[in-house]
N, C-alpha and C positions, 0 to 999 in steps of 0.2 A: 853382810856388809864384809866384803872379803879384805885379807890383809893389806893389800897392795892400795887400794881405795882408803882405807884406815888411814893409812901410813900418810897418804897425800893430803887427806883432810886435818890431820893433826898437826902438819907442816903449813897449812892454809891459816888454822885459826889461832896457833901459837902466838905470833905477834899481836893478833887482835885481844888477847886474854891477859896473856901474863903482864903481873902488877895492877892488876884491875880487882877490886873488891868484889866478893859475893854478896848478893842484896835478896831479892826473893827467889824462894823456892817453890815451885808449881808441880803438883802432881797430876798429871794429866791422863792417866790411866793406872791400873794396878803396878806395872812395870816400867812406866814411862815418866820422866820429869822435865822440867824445863828449868834451867838456871841463869839468873839474870845477873850477869858480870859488869851490868851498865856500861857497855859499849857505845861507841858514837854513833853507831849506827843502828841503836836501839834494837839488836838482835838477840835473841836468846840462844844457849847452849842446850841442845835436844840430847838426850840420854833415853836410849830404851835397852832393857835387857830382857825384851820379849825373846824367848827361845829361837821361835822361828825368824825372827829379823831382828837382831843386836844392832845399834847403829849409834851413831853419834857426827852432829855436824850441827853448825849456826842454823837458825831459822828467823826469818822476820816474822814477828806476829805483833798485834796490839795489847798492850797488855790486859784491857778488859777483856779480849777473847779469851785469852789464857785462864781469867780468873772465871768467866762463863763455864769454861771447858774443865775447869779444875775439880778433882772429887776431895773427899774429905781425906785429909793427911794420914797418912800410915804412922806407925811408930818411926820408921826409917827417917822420914821427913823431919819428925821431930828432933830426932836424934840430929841430923845435919844442922838444923838450926842452931841448936843447942851448941854443938863442937866447930862448928864452920861459918856460924852467922857472921857476916864483916869481916870474915878474913879475908886477907890479900894473897890472890894467886902467884906463888913466887914461880911454879916452874909447870910445864906441861908436858909430859914424855910419854912414848910408847916404847914397850918391850921390843926387842928386835927380833921378827920374824913372827910376833904372837899379836893377836888382836885383843892387848890388854895395855890402857892408856891410864897413866897415875898423874893426880892433880895433887900438887904440893902446896900448902897454903900455911900462913903466919897468921894466926889468930891470937888476940888479947883478950884477957879473962876480965872479971868486973876489979880486978887489983890493978889492972893495967901491966900484969905479966904475959909474956910473950910465949906461946906454945906453937907447937909444930904440928900440923895435922896434915893427913891426905885421904884423899879416897880413890876408890880404883874404880876403874869401868872395866869390867871382865866381860867383853862381848864375843863369846866363845861357843855361840850356839846352844847346845843343851844346857851348859854349865855357865850360861850368860849371868850376872849380876851386878851389881852395885856394893859396894864394900866400903865402909868408914874405919880406918885406922888410926891407932894413938902415934904419940913419938916413936914408940919402941917398933912399931911395925905389927901391934896386935889388932886382932879386929875388934871392933867395937859394935858394930851392928851391921846388916845386911838388909838389902830389899827383897830377895828372896832366902827363903831357908833351904841352907846347903848342907852337905856331908862331904867327908873326905878330910882327909889331912891337909891343914891351913886354908881351912875355907868354912870353919866352923869359928862362933863368938869365943874370943879368949884365944885362938890360935894366933901364932905368927903366920901372917900371909904367904900363902906360897902359889903360885900359879896351879889350876889343874893340868892334871897329866896333858900331854899333847896329843893330840888326834888329828887323824887326816882331815883336812879341812875341806868341806862341801862348800862350794861357791856357788851360792843360791841367787846371787845377783851379779849377772854378766858385766865384767869392767866395762865394755863398751856403754851398757847402758848409763852408766854414771861419767862418760865423759863431758867436760864441761861444755862443750859445744856454745850454742847461744847464749849461756848462762854465765852471768857474772862472776860465780865462783862454782866451786864443786859442790861447797854446803849447799848453795841454793840448787844446782842439781840434783843433789840426792836429797832434797828436801822435795822436790817435784815430783822425781822418782816414787818416792814412799808414799806420796799422797796421792798419787795415781795408783799404787798397790793397793794402800787401805780402802781406798774408793772402789776398786776392782774388788776386792774380798769382801767387802761390806754387801756389794750388789749382789754376789754369789750368796752370802748367806741370807739376804732377803729373798732371791729368787728360790733358793731351796726351802724355806720356810713357807715361802707361798704355795709353790709345787704341792709340799707335804700337804698343806690346809686343804687345799681344793680336791686334791686327791682323797683324803678323809673325807670329806663333805658328799664325795661322788660315791664313795664307797657305803658310805652311811644309807645315802639315799637308794642302790641298789639292793642292800640287805632289807631296808625296809619294804622295797616293792617286790622283793620274794616272799617275805613275810605275808604282805599283803595279798599276794596272789596264791600263798599257801592256805589263809583263812577262807578265801573267795571258793576255792576248789573245796575245801574241809566243809563247807556248807553243802554241799551238792547242788545238783539242780533242782531248782525251786518246782518248777512244773511237773516234774516226776515224782516229788513228794505228794504234790495235790493229786495227781494223777492215780496213784496207790492209793490215797485215802480216799478218793471217790469210788475206786474199783471195792474197796474193802467194803464199804458202805452199800453199794450196788449188791453186793454177793452175800450179804445177812444169812439170807435164807436159803442159798444153794452151794455156799463154800463147803469143801471138804478138808477136813484136818486130819494129818498123818504125823502126829508127834508136832516138830517145830515146823513143818512144812504145810502150806496151805494153799489148796487149790482152787481157784476163781476164775470167771470168765473175763476176759477182756475186751469189753463193749467197746475201746476205743480201737481197737485193731481190725483191720479187714479179715470177715468170717468170724469174728468173734472167736479166737482160739481159747482155750482152756491153759493156764500159766501156772507156775508156782512160784510162791511168796514165802520167805522165811520168815517166822514171826514165833517168839518165845510161845512156849506152849501155854505157857502160864498167864498170857497176856489172851485178853479177849480181843477180838476184830475191832469193836467199837472204840476200846483204849487205844488199839496200835493206828487206828483211823486218826483218832484224835492227836496221837505223837506225830503222825505224818504231816497232819493240817500244822500243827505248830512248826515242824521243821521246814515248811513250806513258806510260814509267814518269816520265820527267822531268814531263812536262805534269800528270800524276795528282798527283806530290807537288808540284808549284808550286800546283795548284788548292787542294789541301788547306792548304797553309801560307799562300799569298796571300788565299784566302778569307777565312782566319779573322782576318788581320792587317786586311783592308779592314773587315770588320765591325766591330771593335774602333776603325779609325779614323774611320769613321763615327759612332759615338758619340762619339769623343772631338770630332771637330767638330760635331755637335751641340751637345755639352755647352759647348763654347767661345763657339759662336754665342749660347746662353743667356745666359752669363756678359756676352759683349758687350751683350746687351740690357740685364741687371741695370746693369753699369758705367755704360752711358747714362744710364740714370733716377739713377742716383748722382750724376752729373756734373750733371742738370739740377737735382737738390734739392740741389745743393753739398754732399753727404754726405760730409764731409772722413774721418769715421771708418770708413764704408762701404768707401771708396776706398782705404783702407788695406792691403786684402786684395790690390790690384792693384799694389801700390808697387814690388815688385821680383820679379823672375823668381823667386826661390824661394818667394813667396808664391803667385805665378801658377802653379807648378808643383804646389804643395801643392793648389789647388784643382781640378787638372784630373787626369781619371781616365785616366792614360796607359795604353797597351796592356799595357805593362811590369807595369803594377800588378795587371793579370787574374788573374795566376798566380804563379808563386815567379820570384822575380827573378833575374836572370842571374846567373850564377853567376863570381866574380871568379876569374880564372886568371892569377896573378903569373907574368912572363916570358914571355907568349904574346900574340901578336896576335890580334885576332879579327875574323871577317870573316863575310859571310854570302853564298850564292850566290843565282843569280836564281833558282834553284828551292825557295830555303828553307832549305838547309842550312847549317848552324852549321861553319865552319871557322875550326880554332886553328893557330897557326904559331908555333914554338918558336923565341925569339929567340938563344939562345946552348945550348952544350953541356949545362950543367948544367939550363938550361932544358927541353931535349929531353928529358934524362932524367926529369924532373919530369912532363912533359907525356905520354911514352909510358907509364911506369910507375905514376903516381898518377891522371892525371886519364882518360887514353883508358879507355873500359869494352868489354867482348869483342863487342858488334857496332858498334863504331865503325871506320870506315874508316882506315887507317894508310898512310902515304904518306912514302918518304925515296928520296932520288936514290941507285941502286945505285952501290957502289963509289966515291961522290964525298961528301967532307965537306958539311954544309949543315943546313937547319932539318928538324924532323921535322915533318909535318902531319898533324893528324887531322880526318877530318869525322866531325861527331857526325850519330849515328841516332839521333834522338828517337823512332823509332816502335819500335825494341828489335827490327826482324825483318832477316833477312839479305836 
């Protein structure tokens, strides 16, 4: 709030507040207060020492709304109630050319003795503060911790060093216009400003959440694609295994190189395969068939997961476009669906939603192998029994260390095949 606007507001509210007693004090935010001077119009003095927007004006609010909005009282609020509670405002002044407003009160103590107290609304940007002073002008307490001569508790109050004033509120924006008072115009302006800032904060948070989710899904897609590629071509593994068995009698070994006849190719050429020279053709064929089985299962599992993931990413990107349109239109109601992770998840067709939800297995840790098999591991002896006799199915694979205590392990066979 610029100095000229503040001067006009002080002139406007002075006759409404001087001579009135201070009643309730509400802490509306960390640096904002509402003071009840029991005006005939039922308005409250609003004070904010927020460095980005320090301000002062009268505002019309219902007491119950202020009570609902109030936060836990800070030590400064307790000090105000102790030293100023029930006091009468004697004068309200503003320092010439400065954004400093002084409130001088007369307060009676428990014995009926009268004391002079004052508090300062220092609305000076970065050094903005509310300060409580004793009769001699020494600082009793401050809303914000500050440093510097004349600014710390115990010091005799001095205004902060003057700085070039940055007018963040254009004077024309606070022109009285159609409002009954400049305070009402200021209240309306700052309410709109706070709503705009709140919307921008919500929008930034929603953007960040959605971008994070999309980035996570894309990263998962890359990993699954890499896993699928790492398993190799299932049919190629089977073909090599078949060729090795078919060439048991006529294969030619030259160290790590094995020359076999490719019966699957036209003209049945002789081809070279790299095999560890200490591994027999039968063992290598068995290894190839094992890789074929794993690659086949992985292709079935990972291809399905990748397809669902691609649909999910496409949906999230569509939601991202819609969200940007809502932000551009300042559609607060529409943006509400993106305000929380829970709401976001409700809007997202996760892969798990496409079919039966994952079965909850109490007492078991759940894992998934690189080729797509679900693995359940019991946590304790009681959990092992539950996992083995209640959860495991006939075609699942059951594992346990022989002659040694430990967890039971069940590898789920979703295909129901041996």
